[in-house]
C-alpha positions, 0 to 999 in steps of 0.5 A, a space after each residue: 500499500 505504501 509502495 503505491 502511495 509512493 509511486 503516486 506521490 512521486 509520479 502522478 500526484 501533480 497535474 501534467 502540465 501544471 497549468 493548461 490554461 490558454 494565455 495571451 499572445 504578446 509582442 515586444 520590441 527589440 528593447 522589450 517594449 510591449 507592442 501589443 497583446 491578445 486576450 486568451 481564448 477563454 477571455 482572460 488577460 493571462 500573459 505567458 510566465 515570465 522568467 523572474 518576479 520583480 523583487 519589489 513585488 516578491 517582497 510585497 506578496 510574501 509579506 502579505 501571503 506567506 512571510 515564510 515562503 523562502 523557509 518552509 518545505 511547502 506547508 507551514 504547520 503554525 498557519 494550518 494550526 491557526 487556521 484550523 482553530 479559526 474554522 472550528 471556532 466559526 463552525 465553517 471554513 474562514 481561513 485556509 492557512 495556505 502557503 504560496 506553494 499550496 495556493 499554486 497547486 490550488 491555481 493549477 487545479 483551477 480552485 476546487 471546492 474548499 474541504 478538508 479533504 481537498 486541503 489534505 490533498 493540497 498539503 501532499 501536493 505542495 510538498 511534492 512540488 517543492 521536491 522538483 521545483 525551486 522557490 523562485 519557480 514556484 513563486 513565478 507559477 503563483 504570480 503568473 497565475 493568481 487572480 487580480 480581479 475581473 478577467 485579469 490573471 497574473 502579475 504582468 497582465 495586472 501591471 499593464 491593465 492597471 498601471 500601463 507598465 511593465 511589472 519590473 517598472 512598478 513603484 513600492 506603492 503599486 507593488 503593494 496594491 497588486 499584491 493585496 489583490 489575489 487574496 480577495 480579487 472579487 471583493 477588491 477591485 480597482 475603481 471600487 471598494 477604494 477605502 478597503 483597498 487603500 487600508 489593506 495597501 497601507 497596512 502591507 506598506 507600514 509592515 514593510 517599513 517596520 520590517 525595514 524592507 523600505 525606509 521611511 522616505 519610501 514609505 511616506 511616498 508610497 502611501 501618497 500614491 493614488 490607487 488605480 482607476 479603470 483598467 487601461 487598454 493594452 498597447 496597440 503599436 503593431 496590431 497587424 504583426 500581433 494578428 500574423 504572429 498569432 497564426 503560428 505563435 499563439 500563446 507565446 511572449 515573442 521578442 521581435 526585432 522591431 524598433 518601437 520608436 520607429 514603429 510609432 513614427 511610421 505608424 504616424 506617417 501612415 496615418 497622415 497619408 491616410 487622411 490625404 488619401 481619403 478625399 480619393 477614396 483610397 483607404 489602405 496602405 502598408 509599410 515594411 521597414 528592413 535592415 539590410 545587414 540583418 534582414 530584421 524587421 524594424 517597422 511593421 505597419 500592416 494597414 491603416 488604423 480604423 476602430 470600426 474596420 470599416 474599410 478591411 483595416 484588420 487585413 494584413 496587407 503585408 502578407 496579402 497577395 496583390 498584383 505586382 504591376 512593374 515592381 519585378 522588372 529589376 530582377 529581370 534586368 539583373 538576370 539578363 545582365 548576368 547572363 550576358 543577354 543585356 548590357 546597361 546601355 543596350 538599346 531596346 525597342 520601345 514602339 507600341 504593341 497590343 499586349 500592353 503600353 507605357 504608363 504615359 503612352 509615350 514611345 521612344 522607338 529605342 531606349 537604353 536599358 537602364 533608362 527603360 528600368 529607370 523610367 519603368 517602361 513597359 514595352 521594353 520590359 516585354 521585349 526583354 521577357 520575350 528574349 529571356 523566356 517566361 519560363 526562365 524568369 518564372 523559375 528564377 522568380 522562385 530563386 529570388 524567394 517569391 512563393 506566389 507564382 504558383 501557376 505554370 509559366 504559360 498561364 502568366 505569359 508575357 504579362 508576368 513582367 507587367 503585373 500578371 502575377 501576384 506577390 506580397 509586400 513581405 516577399 517583395 521586400 525580402 527580395 529587394 533587401 537580398 539584392 542590396 545585401 549582394 552588393 554590400 557583401 560581394 564576396 559572400 556567395 551564400 547567405 541567409 536570404 530569409 527576413 524575419 520579425 523575431 529575435 533569433 530566426 532560423 538560418 537557412 543559408 542559400 546561394 544567391 542567384 545573382 553575382 555582385 556586379 549584376 546586382 550592383 548594375 541594377 541597384 545603379 539603374 534604380 538610383 537613376 529614377 527620376 523623382 517627379 518635380 510636382 512632389 515638393 521635398 523630394 530633392 531633399 533625398 537626392 544625395 541619400 543614395 536611394 535606389 528605388 522602384 515603383 509599380 502600378 497594377 492594371 486598373 489602378 488597384 495597386 500602388 508599390 514603391 520599394 527603396 533600398 539603401 546600404 542600411 535599410 529596405 522601405 517597402 510601401 503598398 497603397 490601394 483598397 484592400 477590397 481591390 476597388 481601383 482609384 485613379 490615384 492609385 499610382 506607384 509614383 504618386 501615392 506610395 513613393 512619397 509615403 516611402 520617402 517620408 519614412 526614409 527621412 526618419 532613418 539614418 542614411 550615411 553610406 553609399 552603395 560601392 562598385 564590387 571590386 572583383 568579377 568585372 571585365 572591360 569591353 568596348 561597347 557601341 556608343 550609340 547601341 550600347 552593344 558590344 562593339 561591332 565591326 561597323 560600329 563608328 565610335 565606342 566606350 570602355 565599359 565594365 560589365 560582369 565577367 559572365 557577360 563577355 559573350 554578350 550580343 554585338 551591335 546589330 544596328 550599324 551597317 556599311 552602306 554604299 551611297 551615291 556621291 551626293 549621299 542621296 541614294 543607296 547604290 550597288 555595283 550593278 547600278 552605279 560606278 564603284 569609283 563614285 561610291 561613298 561608303 559609310 558606317 550608319 546607324 540604322 534601326 527597324 522602320 517602326 523604331 526609327 520612326 519613333 526614335 526620330 521624334 525624340 532624337 532629330 538628328 537621327 538620319 534613317 538610311 536612304 532609299 535605293 537609287 531607282 534602277 538598282 537591284 535592291 529597288 522595290 524591296 526596301 523595308 522602309 515603312 511598317 505596321 504600327 498597328 495592328 503589329 502582332 495580333 490580327 483578330 480585331 474587334 470594331 469598337 461600339 460607341 455608347 449608342 451601340 454603333 460600330 466604329 472604325 478601326 485606326 490603322 497606323 504605319 511607321 514610315 522613315 519618310 513621312 513627308 512622302 505619300 502612302 497608298 492604302 488598299 483593302 482586299 486589292 481595292 484602293 481606299 485612301 492616300 496618307 501623308 506626314 500622318 499615316 493613320 487611316 480609320 477603316 471599318 471592314 465587314 466581318 471576316 478575313 481581309 488583306 490590308 496593303 500599303 505601298 509608297 511612291 517607289 513601288 515598295 509595299 507591305 501587307 497584313 491579313 486581318 480578321 474582323 470580329 464583331 462583338 455580339 
């Protein structure tokens, strides 16, 4: 019998675990400021147990509840006999004589009915608890689970609810006030029974003075301290991060990497811009600030604040998937540079196309790659992706850390680079951070690419998909992004070495802006959480000003430096930006990544033969060789040349062949601007439902000359200077033919599909 009791006593007498109640989820800043807390599942403010009990409160609670706590083995016989005598005299249970250890057992068992049998069991369990738990651990258990009135459980929760501070910051008067509450939490509640609470507190303070735990000055000051009133609301400094942490870290006390002061400043910036956006019915924005070197989150504002959640303000936008707009272009640019498929000054086609258009609807004909990135031009980006391949870039995005591109490459197509996919602000900031980190640590080929908001985040070392020179050239291009003159104050940041990129999704639903410096990443999203588009939801006008306001609160001292290794010097064509070709007239000496040395050679410089007046091109079949003039000319395709000349008036298209020469009548001097690729066309309708014509357009390197238009072999019109023509063919297949005065002609087959 004794053996059975002994086994029960050692292994089964205590609840396992000792406490099972749910606890609140807490998040703290890097300097231990409470940023937010959730109420537990049973609607109690019950914080997870802390590591230690503040010394002041330990003295107060032990002197009030159990003065011999540090000396007894879990039970105090003197107290028990005194309580028994009082209970017998009163013919009922009026005193328990419980030690703090016994009260801890009672709390662990969720306060069972008071009986002599239950008391005897608590005595046995208390001695068992003392065998395996230190006094500090037992006291910590008690203090963390004792009731403090209402739905407040534990010292830490009580300190915040009644005094809006941590338990370690409590004064003697505050500690004494809270120490008397567990003894009668339902009777003595802050804000009620003030006189009784005051008497108990002052009686305890007097005892502390008499026992020389505090001096006379501390005592006099403590009794003057006011009692707490209505419970305080807990801090809501990072509410969206708290809700996100709750999904995976429920019931824990979390030490984050957030800078509390910066978090409050960024929250204020978000609130100020929210007020400006309201006039345009834009209700939501989010900001994420990362430290480049560590990947730690320093500020996390997941949405605007609204007490009534009228506009989906509870949604954590930082973790939400949204259309990417053009915010991914730098990663395509960097990938192509690394593989030698692109050079920073290489000309890219910038002419109208059916699947997308430039935001400002202006076209340069041909534009340097770094300028196209800085201006966020859509047309060159689509040409880049077409050359690189959608499937390859789709894979590369996953290498950069994006997990949201779950469909096949075919699903996204070329729209992948202009908003056809979705990203989260979290992964976007992470990708830009890693881009900057690669520049700052050029010799570190593997590193932890994951960002985090918790201290001691898991290491996951990986090889970064870009070399340092490619990353640097991308960052360098992003430093050339032009700030709009209409935005006052932006010039303040011109010398702060910020590389940045904006993005706007189709339908003006998402505005993005991400900036990087050697110290920080600032990522911003602006829009409506419900997906409603508004004209003002534009990256450069809505998100970028928020981003620069945040940068204004950060210390930005250093600059991106060019990595020293893995470069080669090459000659590049001065006009086209390609590697120098045999017909290029002038060149620049350019440093490029060593992986790009086999890049494309200039295709635009041609050796052409002219007559002696340089008016016509000639061949030796139609013109004396002795009178020929040979030149190397920069020659763009007709459409590119057409738009390029509008921006560069000094550009001279290649002359036509002289009449009678072998190539006469077969000259590619003009081309269709619209339709360019797609030949299934819809006739638009006006508001009355009437069919409207389609506008066809030709790019001609000699616009002053006439072009003759034919529909299905029948002449329909002549154009000059502006080569546009409105046609309204019937449904079905047609042939459009255009010829010039020299007999050159082009044709395109189209199919007209009328909408029902």
